[in-house]
N, CA, C and O atoms as a GROMACS GRO file, in nm:
protein
  612
    1MET      N    1  10.547   6.723  11.978
    1MET     CA    2  10.442   6.829  12.055
    1MET      C    3  10.293   6.812  12.040
    1MET      O    4  10.260   6.762  11.932
    2GLY      N    5  10.192   6.843  12.125
    2GLY     CA    6  10.036   6.801  12.126
    2GLY      C    7  10.003   6.926  12.033
    2GLY      O    8  10.078   6.999  11.969
    3LEU      N    9   9.888   6.925  12.045
    3LEU     CA   10   9.806   7.090  11.977
    3LEU      C   11   9.669   7.066  12.040
    3LEU      O   12   9.605   6.969  12.081
    4ARG      N   13   9.648   7.219  12.027
    4ARG     CA   14   9.545   7.251  12.120
    4ARG      C   15   9.447   7.346  12.014
    4ARG      O   16   9.401   7.442  12.075
    5PRO      N   17   9.409   7.342  11.888
    5PRO     CA   18   9.370   7.437  11.827
    5PRO      C   19   9.214   7.453  11.858
    5PRO      O   20   9.155   7.558  11.832
    6GLU      N   21   9.173   7.381  11.894
    6GLU     CA   22   8.984   7.420  11.914
    6GLU      C   23   8.981   7.511  12.019
    6GLU      O   24   8.871   7.562  12.041
    7ASP      N   25   9.090   7.549  12.101
    7ASP     CA   26   9.070   7.632  12.192
    7ASP      C   27   9.110   7.761  12.164
    7ASP      O   28   9.112   7.841  12.257
    8PHE      N   29   9.152   7.806  12.019
    8PHE     CA   30   9.232   7.908  11.973
    8PHE      C   31   9.174   7.935  11.884
    8PHE      O   32   9.259   7.917  11.797
    9GLU      N   33   9.058   7.979  11.817
    9GLU     CA   34   9.013   8.034  11.689
    9GLU      C   35   9.041   8.195  11.700
    9GLU      O   36   8.999   8.262  11.605
   10SER      N   37   9.093   8.250  11.784
   10SER     CA   38   9.152   8.381  11.805
   10SER      C   39   9.232   8.397  11.914
   10SER      O   40   9.226   8.345  12.025
   11GLU      N   41   9.328   8.499  11.854
   11GLU     CA   42   9.432   8.518  11.952
   11GLU      C   43   9.377   8.586  12.101
   11GLU      O   44   9.465   8.583  12.187
   12HIS      N   45   9.268   8.636  12.138
   12HIS     CA   46   9.225   8.677  12.209
   12HIS      C   47   9.189   8.517  12.280
   12HIS      O   48   9.236   8.497  12.392
   13ASP      N   49   9.120   8.424  12.224
   13ASP     CA   50   9.108   8.296  12.318
   13ASP      C   51   9.252   8.229  12.387
   13ASP      O   52   9.264   8.172  12.496
   14PHE      N   53   9.338   8.253  12.301
   14PHE     CA   54   9.431   8.200  12.316
   14PHE      C   55   9.499   8.310  12.489
   14PHE      O   56   9.538   8.258  12.594
   15LEU      N   57   9.494   8.409  12.471
   15LEU     CA   58   9.565   8.478  12.548
   15LEU      C   59   9.480   8.446  12.718
   15LEU      O   60   9.542   8.440  12.824
   16ALA      N   61   9.321   8.427  12.702
   16ALA     CA   62   9.274   8.402  12.806
   16ALA      C   63   9.318   8.293  12.853
   16ALA      O   64   9.351   8.283  12.972
   17ALA      N   65   9.326   8.168  12.747
   17ALA     CA   66   9.383   8.025  12.849
   17ALA      C   67   9.530   8.064  12.910
   17ALA      O   68   9.564   8.017  13.018
   18ILE      N   69   9.595   8.131  12.854
   18ILE     CA   70   9.753   8.146  12.898
   18ILE      C   71   9.756   8.193  13.074
   18ILE      O   72   9.825   8.156  13.168
   19ARG      N   73   9.640   8.295  13.060
   19ARG     CA   74   9.613   8.365  13.204
   19ARG      C   75   9.568   8.272  13.280
   19ARG      O   76   9.629   8.268  13.387
   20GLU      N   77   9.481   8.190  13.267
   20GLU     CA   78   9.432   8.045  13.324
   20GLU      C   79   9.514   7.952  13.336
   20GLU      O   80   9.469   7.844  13.376
   21LYS      N   81   9.648   7.963  13.308
   21LYS     CA   82   9.703   7.854  13.284
   21LYS      C   83   9.703   7.742  13.245
   21LYS      O   84   9.763   7.655  13.308
   22LYS      N   85   9.634   7.714  13.127
   22LYS     CA   86   9.550   7.599  13.039
   22LYS      C   87   9.698   7.583  12.942
   22LYS      O   88   9.680   7.525  12.835
   23ILE      N   89   9.775   7.608  12.956
   23ILE     CA   90   9.903   7.566  12.843
   23ILE      C   91   9.995   7.471  12.908
   23ILE      O   92  10.044   7.491  13.019
   24THR      N   93  10.009   7.405  12.861
   24THR     CA   94  10.087   7.290  12.879
   24THR      C   95  10.232   7.289  12.778
   24THR      O   96  10.234   7.294  12.655
   25GLU      N   97  10.368   7.280  12.886
   25GLU     CA   98  10.496   7.279  12.842
   25GLU      C   99  10.480   7.130  12.712
   25GLU      O  100  10.410   7.032  12.737
   26GLY      N  101  10.546   7.142  12.603
   26GLY     CA  102  10.559   7.071  12.552
   26GLY      C  103  10.446   7.115  12.394
   26GLY      O  104  10.486   7.082  12.282
   27GLU      N  105  10.368   7.157  12.404
   27GLU     CA  106  10.253   7.186  12.321
   27GLU      C  107  10.259   7.257  12.164
   27GLU      O  108  10.327   7.360  12.172
   28VAL      N  109  10.221   7.240  12.056
   28VAL     CA  110  10.231   7.305  11.965
   28VAL      C  111  10.103   7.381  12.004
   28VAL      O  112  10.019   7.296  12.035
   29ILE      N  113  10.048   7.516  12.016
   29ILE     CA  114   9.960   7.616  12.003
   29ILE      C  115   9.966   7.626  11.839
   29ILE      O  116  10.068   7.628  11.770
   30VAL      N  117   9.789   7.635  11.782
   30VAL     CA  118   9.797   7.710  11.694
   30VAL      C  119   9.680   7.827  11.693
   30VAL      O  120   9.574   7.819  11.755
   31ILE      N  121   9.712   7.909  11.629
   31ILE     CA  122   9.588   8.027  11.638
   31ILE      C  123   9.549   8.059  11.514
   31ILE      O  124   9.642   8.084  11.438
   32ARG      N  125   9.441   8.067  11.470
   32ARG     CA  126   9.394   8.050  11.346
   32ARG      C  127   9.281   8.171  11.349
   32ARG      O  128   9.231   8.212  11.454
   33ASN      N  129   9.251   8.219  11.224
   33ASN     CA  130   9.121   8.312  11.186
   33ASN      C  131   9.206   8.443  11.243
   33ASN      O  132   9.138   8.507  11.324
   34GLU      N  133   9.328   8.495  11.224
   34GLU     CA  134   9.402   8.571  11.246
   34GLU      C  135   9.470   8.630  11.136
   34GLU      O  136   9.558   8.715  11.148
   35GLY      N  137   9.417   8.575  11.004
   35GLY     CA  138   9.515   8.626  10.884
   35GLY      C  139   9.436   8.729  10.831
   35GLY      O  140   9.365   8.799  10.904
   36PRO      N  141   9.445   8.750  10.668
   36PRO     CA  142   9.426   8.880  10.613
   36PRO      C  143   9.246   8.888  10.632
   36PRO      O  144   9.207   8.981  10.702
   37ARG      N  145   9.181   8.832  10.595
   37ARG     CA  146   9.067   8.806  10.572
   37ARG      C  147   9.023   8.766  10.729
   37ARG      O  148   8.911   8.813  10.747
   38GLY      N  149   9.062   8.708  10.830
   38GLY     CA  150   8.999   8.606  10.931
   38GLY      C  151   9.031   8.728  11.045
   38GLY      O  152   8.939   8.735  11.127
   39GLY      N  153   9.131   8.815  11.067
   39GLY     CA  154   9.176   8.890  11.136
   39GLY      C  155   9.052   8.999  11.168
   39GLY      O  156   9.033   9.019  11.288
   40PRO      N  157   8.958   9.078  11.068
   40PRO     CA  158   9.080   9.096  10.923
   40PRO      C  159   9.184   9.150  10.968
   40PRO      O  160   9.198   9.170  11.088
   41GLY      N  161   9.272   9.182  10.881
   41GLY     CA  162   9.368   9.269  10.835
   41GLY      C  163   9.525   9.230  10.877
   41GLY      O  164   9.630   9.294  10.869
   42MET      N  165   9.486   9.065  10.938
   42MET     CA  166   9.630   9.039  10.984
   42MET      C  167   9.702   9.088  11.087
   42MET      O  168   9.821   9.115  11.071
   43PRO      N  169   9.637   9.107  11.206
   43PRO     CA  170   9.699   9.135  11.313
   43PRO      C  171   9.850   9.086  11.394
   43PRO      O  172   9.872   8.971  11.432
   44GLU      N  173   9.923   9.176  11.407
   44GLU     CA  174  10.015   9.119  11.504
   44GLU      C  175  10.005   9.031  11.619
   44GLU      O  176   9.929   9.058  11.712
   45MET      N  177  10.081   8.923  11.618
   45MET     CA  178  10.083   8.827  11.693
   45MET      C  179  10.180   8.821  11.819
   45MET      O  180  10.213   8.717  11.877
   46LEU      N  181  10.221   8.952  11.853
   46LEU     CA  182  10.337   9.009  11.961
   46LEU      C  183  10.269   8.934  12.073
   46LEU      O  184  10.318   8.826  12.103
   47ALA      N  185  10.159   8.978  12.141
   47ALA     CA  186  10.077   8.973  12.237
   47ALA      C  187  10.110   8.813  12.291
   47ALA      O  188  10.170   8.788  12.396
   48ALA      N  189  10.061   8.719  12.202
   48ALA     CA  190  10.063   8.590  12.223
   48ALA      C  191  10.202   8.520  12.243
   48ALA      O  192  10.225   8.433  12.327
   49THR      N  193  10.317   8.584  12.129
   49THR     CA  194  10.436   8.500  12.153
   49THR      C  195  10.525   8.598  12.350
   49THR      O  196  10.586   8.553  12.447
   50MET      N  197  10.487   8.708  12.318
   50MET     CA  198  10.554   8.765  12.439
   50MET      C  199  10.476   8.665  12.582
   50MET      O  200  10.548   8.615  12.668
   51SER      N  201  10.363   8.655  12.582
   51SER     CA  202  10.285   8.573  12.688
   51SER      C  203  10.352   8.476  12.694
   51SER      O  204  10.405   8.459  12.804
   52ILE      N  205  10.381   8.370  12.587
   52ILE     CA  206  10.431   8.240  12.637
   52ILE      C  207  10.556   8.286  12.686
   52ILE      O  208  10.557   8.264  12.808
   53SER      N  209  10.672   8.344  12.645
   53SER     CA  210  10.796   8.378  12.743
   53SER      C  211  10.747   8.443  12.859
   53SER      O  212  10.784   8.372  12.953
   54ALA      N  213  10.677   8.551  12.907
   54ALA     CA  214  10.647   8.590  13.031
   54ALA      C  215  10.618   8.472  13.103
   54ALA      O  216  10.674   8.441  13.208
   55HIS      N  217  10.527   8.404  13.044
   55HIS     CA  218  10.485   8.263  13.179
   55HIS      C  219  10.578   8.156  13.185
   55HIS      O  220  10.553   8.041  13.222
   56GLY      N  221  10.723   8.212  13.132
   56GLY     CA  222  10.801   8.078  13.157
   56GLY      C  223  10.795   7.972  13.093
   56GLY      O  224  10.828   7.871  13.156
   57TYR      N  225  10.750   7.954  12.944
   57TYR     CA  226  10.734   7.860  12.899
   57TYR      C  227  10.873   7.826  12.776
   57TYR      O  228  10.906   7.924  12.709
   58SER      N  229  10.931   7.724  12.756
   58SER     CA  230  11.048   7.740  12.674
   58SER      C  231  11.046   7.597  12.546
   58SER      O  232  11.133   7.550  12.472
   59ARG      N  233  10.942   7.575  12.564
   59ARG     CA  234  10.911   7.436  12.503
   59ARG      C  235  10.743   7.416  12.419
   59ARG      O  236  10.679   7.314  12.394
   60VAL      N  237  10.709   7.578  12.388
   60VAL     CA  238  10.576   7.558  12.306
   60VAL      C  239  10.573   7.649  12.226
   60VAL      O  240  10.571   7.767  12.263
   61ALA      N  241  10.572   7.608  12.088
   61ALA     CA  242  10.573   7.625  11.944
   61ALA      C  243  10.442   7.729  11.941
   61ALA      O  244  10.370   7.748  12.038
   62LEU      N  245  10.425   7.791  11.814
   62LEU     CA  246  10.304   7.890  11.800
   62LEU      C  247  10.310   7.848  11.648
   62LEU      O  248  10.421   7.839  11.595
   63ILE      N  249  10.177   7.816  11.563
   63ILE     CA  250  10.149   7.865  11.452
   63ILE      C  251  10.053   7.934  11.445
   63ILE      O  252   9.974   7.929  11.540
   64THR      N  253  10.026   8.025  11.332
   64THR     CA  254   9.953   8.098  11.316
   64THR      C  255   9.930   8.118  11.170
   64THR      O  256  10.013   8.080  11.087
   65ASP      N  257   9.779   8.200  11.128
   65ASP     CA  258   9.806   8.253  11.000
   65ASP      C  259   9.784   8.399  11.048
   65ASP      O  260   9.748   8.476  10.960
   66GLY      N  261   9.801   8.451  11.176
   66GLY     CA  262   9.837   8.584  11.148
   66GLY      C  263   9.971   8.628  11.135
   66GLY      O  264  10.043   8.566  11.057
   67ARG      N  265  10.018   8.728  11.200
   67ARG     CA  266  10.175   8.773  11.128
   67ARG      C  267  10.252   8.792  11.245
   67ARG      O  268  10.204   8.822  11.354
   68PHE      N  269  10.384   8.771  11.221
   68PHE     CA  270  10.477   8.797  11.347
   68PHE      C  271  10.595   8.940  11.284
   68PHE      O  272  10.626   8.979  11.172
   69SER      N  273  10.624   8.976  11.399
   69SER     CA  274  10.730   9.072  11.354
   69SER      C  275  10.892   9.078  11.407
   69SER      O  276  10.938   8.972  11.451
   70GLY      N  277  10.960   9.172  11.406
   70GLY     CA  278  11.106   9.108  11.424
   70GLY      C  279  11.152   9.104  11.568
   70GLY      O  280  11.264   9.088  11.617
   71ALA      N  281  10.972   9.131  11.646
   71ALA     CA  282  11.036   9.107  11.793
   71ALA      C  283  10.977   8.940  11.812
   71ALA      O  284  11.014   8.889  11.918
   72THR      N  285  10.916   8.878  11.749
   72THR     CA  286  10.857   8.739  11.790
   72THR      C  287  11.035   8.687  11.823
   72THR      O  288  11.146   8.714  11.778
   73SER      N  289  10.967   8.582  11.949
   73SER     CA  290  11.120   8.499  11.951
   73SER      C  291  11.018   8.342  11.957
   73SER      O  292  10.897   8.325  11.946
   74GLY      N  293  11.134   8.248  11.979
   74GLY     CA  294  11.096   8.136  11.975
   74GLY      C  295  11.042   8.053  11.852
   74GLY      O  296  11.033   8.104  11.740
   75PRO      N  297  11.007   7.924  11.880
   75PRO     CA  298  10.970   7.833  11.757
   75PRO      C  299  10.832   7.865  11.720
   75PRO      O  300  10.744   7.811  11.785
   76CYS      N  301  10.789   7.968  11.597
   76CYS     CA  302  10.685   8.021  11.554
   76CYS      C  303  10.695   8.029  11.423
   76CYS      O  304  10.793   8.068  11.359
   77VAL      N  305  10.586   7.990  11.380
   77VAL     CA  306  10.523   7.979  11.231
   77VAL      C  307  10.425   8.040  11.189
   77VAL      O  308  10.325   7.970  11.199
   78GLY      N  309  10.401   8.167  11.136
   78GLY     CA  310  10.325   8.253  11.098
   78GLY      C  311  10.294   8.298  10.946
   78GLY      O  312  10.353   8.262  10.844
   79HIS      N  313  10.213   8.362  10.954
   79HIS     CA  314  10.176   8.392  10.768
   79HIS      C  315  10.112   8.281  10.717
   79HIS      O  316  10.086   8.291  10.597
   80VAL      N  317  10.068   8.144  10.788
   80VAL     CA  318  10.059   8.052  10.735
   80VAL      C  319   9.923   8.084  10.608
   80VAL      O  320   9.836   8.168  10.632
   81SER      N  321   9.925   8.019  10.500
   81SER     CA  322   9.862   8.044  10.373
   81SER      C  323   9.836   7.927  10.294
   81SER      O  324   9.923   7.858  10.241
   82PRO      N  325   9.728   7.910  10.290
   82PRO     CA  326   9.591   7.967  10.267
   82PRO      C  327   9.539   7.961  10.423
   82PRO      O  328   9.551   7.858  10.488
   83GLU      N  329   9.490   8.061  10.468
   83GLU     CA  330   9.444   8.091  10.614
   83GLU      C  331   9.325   8.008  10.632
   83GLU      O  332   9.266   7.955  10.538
   84ALA      N  333   9.283   7.996  10.786
   84ALA     CA  334   9.157   7.912  10.820
   84ALA      C  335   9.062   7.927  10.777
   84ALA      O  336   8.988   7.834  10.746
   85CYS      N  337   9.029   8.073  10.759
   85CYS     CA  338   8.889   8.180  10.719
   85CYS      C  339   8.860   8.158  10.552
   85CYS      O  340   8.757   8.180  10.488
   86SER      N  341   8.990   8.104  10.510
   86SER     CA  342   8.958   8.090  10.335
   86SER      C  343   8.966   7.949  10.305
   86SER      O  344   8.990   7.909  10.191
   87GLY      N  345   8.942   7.849  10.434
   87GLY     CA  346   8.963   7.677  10.411
   87GLY      C  347   9.069   7.607  10.391
   87GLY      O  348   9.087   7.498  10.336
   88GLY      N  349   9.167   7.713  10.461
   88GLY     CA  350   9.327   7.644  10.464
   88GLY      C  351   9.334   7.538  10.505
   88GLY      O  352   9.222   7.513  10.550
   89PRO      N  353   9.409   7.440  10.523
   89PRO     CA  354   9.450   7.352  10.640
   89PRO      C  355   9.466   7.368  10.773
   89PRO      O  356   9.443   7.288  10.865
   90ILE      N  357   9.519   7.503  10.775
   90ILE     CA  358   9.522   7.538  10.937
   90ILE      C  359   9.413   7.504  11.012
   90ILE      O  360   9.428   7.461  11.126
   91GLY      N  361   9.247   7.526  10.937
   91GLY     CA  362   9.111   7.538  10.974
   91GLY      C  363   9.081   7.385  11.037
   91GLY      O  364   9.022   7.381  11.145
   92ILE      N  365   9.116   7.273  10.977
   92ILE     CA  366   9.124   7.150  11.011
   92ILE      C  367   9.173   7.097  11.101
   92ILE      O  368   9.138   6.986  11.138
   93LEU      N  369   9.267   7.166  11.156
   93LEU     CA  370   9.366   7.077  11.304
   93LEU      C  371   9.264   7.061  11.415
   93LEU      O  372   9.158   7.122  11.433
   94ARG      N  373   9.312   6.976  11.474
   94ARG     CA  374   9.233   6.919  11.623
   94ARG      C  375   9.294   6.891  11.716
   94ARG      O  376   9.396   6.829  11.684
   95ASP      N  377   9.279   6.910  11.850
   95ASP     CA  378   9.338   6.845  11.977
   95ASP      C  379   9.385   6.697  11.903
   95ASP      O  380   9.328   6.614  11.832
   96GLY      N  381   9.534   6.715  11.969
   96GLY     CA  382   9.594   6.542  11.941
   96GLY      C  383   9.674   6.529  11.823
   96GLY      O  384   9.752   6.435  11.807
   97ASP      N  385   9.658   6.615  11.747
   97ASP     CA  386   9.702   6.592  11.639
   97ASP      C  387   9.856   6.606  11.644
   97ASP      O  388   9.918   6.676  11.724
   98LYS      N  389   9.915   6.520  11.537
   98LYS     CA  390  10.094   6.508  11.577
   98LYS      C  391  10.144   6.634  11.479
   98LYS      O  392  10.090   6.653  11.370
   99ILE      N  393  10.231   6.702  11.519
   99ILE     CA  394  10.281   6.805  11.418
   99ILE      C  395  10.431   6.810  11.450
   99ILE      O  396  10.493   6.821  11.556
  100ALA      N  397  10.462   6.800  11.346
  100ALA     CA  398  10.666   6.827  11.339
  100ALA      C  399  10.668   6.954  11.231
  100ALA      O  400  10.605   6.968  11.126
  101ILE      N  401  10.761   7.040  11.295
  101ILE     CA  402  10.802   7.164  11.238
  101ILE      C  403  10.980   7.165  11.240
  101ILE      O  404  11.055   7.137  11.334
  102ASN      N  405  11.008   7.203  11.114
  102ASN     CA  406  11.152   7.159  11.109
  102ASN      C  407  11.188   7.336  11.035
  102ASN      O  408  11.159   7.387  10.926
  103ILE      N  409  11.253   7.381  11.139
  103ILE     CA  410  11.246   7.497  11.112
  103ILE      C  411  11.408   7.538  11.004
  103ILE      O  412  11.408   7.625  10.916
  104PRO      N  413  11.475   7.490  11.024
  104PRO     CA  414  11.591   7.495  10.923
  104PRO      C  415  11.544   7.476  10.759
  104PRO      O  416  11.574   7.553  10.668
  105GLU      N  417  11.472   7.369  10.748
  105GLU     CA  418  11.385   7.350  10.609
  105GLU      C  419  11.263   7.388  10.567
  105GLU      O  420  11.197   7.367  10.465
  106ARG      N  421  11.237   7.474  10.712
  106ARG     CA  422  11.120   7.560  10.671
  106ARG      C  423  11.002   7.478  10.641
  106ARG      O  424  10.929   7.529  10.556
  107THR      N  425  10.967   7.372  10.684
  107THR     CA  426  10.897   7.289  10.673
  107THR      C  427  10.796   7.278  10.791
  107THR      O  428  10.818   7.326  10.903
  108LEU      N  429  10.654   7.195  10.748
  108LEU     CA  430  10.558   7.228  10.889
  108LEU      C  431  10.468   7.083  10.811
  108LEU      O  432  10.421   7.090  10.697
  109HIS      N  433  10.456   6.941  10.912
  109HIS     CA  434  10.397   6.832  10.853
  109HIS      C  435  10.313   6.793  10.990
  109HIS      O  436  10.337   6.794  11.111
  110VAL      N  437  10.199   6.757  10.902
  110VAL     CA  438  10.088   6.706  11.013
  110VAL      C  439  10.080   6.541  10.985
  110VAL      O  440  10.107   6.476  10.884
  111ASP      N  441  10.039   6.508  11.095
  111ASP     CA  442  10.083   6.336  11.056
  111ASP      C  443   9.907   6.280  11.055
  111ASP      O  444   9.836   6.226  11.139
  112LEU      N  445   9.888   6.320  10.933
  112LEU     CA  446   9.750   6.276  10.907
  112LEU      C  447   9.744   6.177  10.734
  112LEU      O  448   9.822   6.176  10.639
  113SER      N  449   9.647   6.125  10.755
  113SER     CA  450   9.634   6.035  10.585
  113SER      C  451   9.552   6.133  10.495
  113SER      O  452   9.508   6.238  10.542
  114ASP      N  453   9.536   6.104  10.386
  114ASP     CA  454   9.496   6.209  10.320
  114ASP      C  455   9.344   6.154  10.317
  114ASP      O  456   9.266   6.250  10.305
  115GLU      N  457   9.294   6.060  10.323
  115GLU     CA  458   9.158   6.001  10.398
  115GLU      C  459   9.093   6.084  10.500
  115GLU      O  460   8.973   6.112  10.498
  116GLU      N  461   9.164   6.117  10.578
  116GLU     CA  462   9.125   6.175  10.701
  116GLU      C  463   9.118   6.352  10.660
  116GLU      O  464   9.015   6.420  10.666
  117ILE      N  465   9.209   6.385  10.633
  117ILE     CA  466   9.251   6.529  10.575
  117ILE      C  467   9.102   6.571  10.483
  117ILE      O  468   9.042   6.675  10.510
  118ARG      N  469   9.050   6.466  10.362
  118ARG     CA  470   8.934   6.470  10.298
  118ARG      C  471   8.791   6.473  10.357
  118ARG      O  472   8.688   6.520  10.309
  119SER      N  473   8.818   6.395  10.498
  119SER     CA  474   8.697   6.360  10.597
  119SER      C  475   8.690   6.507  10.642
  119SER      O  476   8.590   6.572  10.615
  120ARG      N  477   8.789   6.561  10.709
  120ARG     CA  478   8.771   6.690  10.771
  120ARG      C  479   8.732   6.828  10.653
  120ARG      O  480   8.666   6.927  10.680
  121PHE      N  481   8.758   6.815  10.600
  121PHE     CA  482   8.741   6.919  10.497
  121PHE      C  483   8.587   6.931  10.472
  121PHE      O  484   8.529   7.036  10.448
  122LYS      N  485   8.540   6.830  10.480
  122LYS     CA  486   8.388   6.767  10.423
  122LYS      C  487   8.294   6.853  10.517
  122LYS      O  488   8.196   6.920  10.486
  123THR      N  489   8.345   6.835  10.627
  123THR     CA  490   8.271   6.932  10.767
  123THR      C  491   8.327   7.046  10.783
  123THR      O  492   8.296   7.106  10.886
  124PHE      N  493   8.405   7.099  10.709
  124PHE     CA  494   8.510   7.203  10.768
  124PHE      C  495   8.362   7.348  10.751
  124PHE      O  496   8.256   7.338  10.689
  125ALA      N  497   8.409   7.455  10.823
  125ALA     CA  498   8.312   7.573  10.808
  125ALA      C  499   8.381   7.643  10.871
  125ALA      O  500   8.424   7.623  10.985
  126PRO      N  501   8.396   7.716  10.814
  126PRO     CA  502   8.515   7.849  10.869
  126PRO      C  503   8.417   7.956  10.966
  126PRO      O  504   8.294   7.965  10.959
  127VAL      N  505   8.490   8.018  11.038
  127VAL     CA  506   8.464   8.072  11.172
  127VAL      C  507   8.394   8.205  11.079
  127VAL      O  508   8.456   8.251  10.983
  128GLN      N  509   8.278   8.250  11.114
  128GLN     CA  510   8.204   8.380  11.078
  128GLN      C  511   8.212   8.494  11.187
  128GLN      O  512   8.138   8.503  11.285
  129ARG      N  513   8.322   8.588  11.149
  129ARG     CA  514   8.318   8.690  11.247
  129ARG      C  515   8.227   8.790  11.220
  129ARG      O  516   8.194   8.776  11.102
  130GLU      N  517   8.160   8.898  11.277
  130GLU     CA  518   8.069   8.981  11.247
  130GLU      C  519   8.202   9.121  11.204
  130GLU      O  520   8.299   9.160  11.269
  131ILE      N  521   8.161   9.154  11.102
  131ILE     CA  522   8.258   9.253  10.994
  131ILE      C  523   8.146   9.361  11.001
  131ILE      O  524   8.026   9.354  10.971
  132PRO      N  525   8.226   9.469  11.052
  132PRO     CA  526   8.136   9.596  11.045
  132PRO      C  527   8.098   9.653  10.903
  132PRO      O  528   8.210   9.661  10.852
  133ASN      N  529   8.002   9.702  10.800
  133ASN     CA  530   7.988   9.743  10.720
  133ASN      C  531   8.111   9.825  10.670
  133ASN      O  532   8.212   9.853  10.734
  134GLY      N  533   8.081   9.857  10.545
  134GLY     CA  534   8.215   9.977  10.487
  134GLY      C  535   8.320   9.889  10.444
  134GLY      O  536   8.325   9.771  10.410
  135PHE      N  537   8.413   9.995  10.457
  135PHE     CA  538   8.573   9.929  10.401
  135PHE      C  539   8.618   9.788  10.449
  135PHE      O  540   8.683   9.710  10.379
  136MET      N  541   8.577   9.765  10.567
  136MET     CA  542   8.608   9.629  10.660
  136MET      C  543   8.560   9.478  10.563
  136MET      O  544   8.624   9.382  10.519
  137LYS      N  545   8.403   9.521  10.561
  137LYS     CA  546   8.343   9.441  10.452
  137LYS      C  547   8.429   9.399  10.339
  137LYS      O  548   8.481   9.291  10.310
  138ARG      N  549   8.428   9.536  10.274
  138ARG     CA  550   8.529   9.537  10.123
  138ARG      C  551   8.633   9.451  10.128
  138ARG      O  552   8.625   9.345  10.066
  139TYR      N  553   8.741   9.480  10.199
  139TYR     CA  554   8.859   9.396  10.250
  139TYR      C  555   8.849   9.269  10.262
  139TYR      O  556   8.920   9.191  10.198
  140VAL      N  557   8.785   9.243  10.324
  140VAL     CA  558   8.718   9.056  10.347
  140VAL      C  559   8.716   9.014  10.230
  140VAL      O  560   8.780   8.916  10.193
  141ARG      N  561   8.640   9.087  10.155
  141ARG     CA  562   8.601   9.020  10.025
  141ARG      C  563   8.679   9.003   9.930
  141ARG      O  564   8.672   8.913   9.847
  142MET      N  565   8.772   9.103   9.938
  142MET     CA  566   8.877   9.127   9.808
  142MET      C  567   9.010   9.110   9.872
  142MET      O  568   9.090   9.158   9.792
  143VAL      N  569   9.067   9.069   9.967
  143VAL     CA  570   9.185   9.062  10.016
  143VAL      C  571   9.266   8.939   9.946
  143VAL      O  572   9.190   8.842   9.938
  144SER      N  573   9.370   8.917   9.902
  144SER     CA  574   9.442   8.808   9.909
  144SER      C  575   9.540   8.741   9.994
  144SER      O  576   9.597   8.808  10.080
  145SER      N  577   9.564   8.624   9.981
  145SER     CA  578   9.610   8.536  10.078
  145SER      C  579   9.745   8.628  10.136
  145SER      O  580   9.788   8.733  10.090
  146ALA      N  581   9.794   8.549  10.254
  146ALA     CA  582   9.927   8.649  10.286
  146ALA      C  583  10.036   8.615  10.178
  146ALA      O  584  10.105   8.704  10.130
  147ALA      N  585  10.049   8.478  10.138
  147ALA     CA  586  10.128   8.421  10.031
  147ALA      C  587  10.109   8.537   9.932
  147ALA      O  588  10.222   8.549   9.885
  148ARG      N  589  10.044   8.613   9.883
  148ARG     CA  590  10.008   8.727   9.752
  148ARG      C  591  10.038   8.824   9.828
  148ARG      O  592  10.028   8.915   9.746
  149GLY      N  593  10.072   8.884   9.940
  149GLY     CA  594  10.122   8.996   9.988
  149GLY      C  595   9.962   9.033  10.032
  149GLY      O  596   9.941   9.154  10.035
  150ALA      N  597   9.869   8.961  10.059
  150ALA     CA  598   9.757   9.038  10.149
  150ALA      C  599   9.695   9.166  10.072
  150ALA      O  600   9.623   9.247  10.130
  151ILE      N  601   9.726   9.174   9.950
  151ILE     CA  602   9.685   9.280   9.873
  151ILE      C  603   9.535   9.284   9.820
  151ILE      O  604   9.484   9.174   9.804
  152LEU      N  605   9.457   9.395   9.790
  152LEU     CA  606   9.331   9.372   9.701
  152LEU      C  607   9.344   9.344   9.570
  152LEU      O  608   9.426   9.388   9.490
  153GLU      N  609   9.242   9.254   9.555
  153GLU     CA  610   9.257   9.204   9.454
  153GLU      C  611   9.105   9.206   9.384
  153GLU      O  612   9.088   9.158   9.272
   0.00000   0.00000   0.00000
């Protein structure tokens, strides 16, 4: 499947693209910056998964550092950790990268050499969202990864 992560630095970006019919059957869609820090708060990705289904796609996979609930359907990988905002590998994916998803084995593989991965991380800069002062800034600064339960540490 193809990949178009540069268009989707948020669920909002993805929803705009699907309304404009910019999604192609057979793609792997990556929505990043929706994890505990990036969201902030790890918002539910139900609008994204429902939009894929409502627009009639049957061969579109979704990978996100956001969260899914029991209402999610189709090939979806969520809670990716570490998230893009924290420098996780989801942040360096680019259009055209080849991704293999094996749902029964619970694996995700991107066909990149170690050298290419190192090169991309050298130039990686996480998206900086404007966060209001107060609790949300504190939350973003102190929240752990989804793999650790997104708890304050």
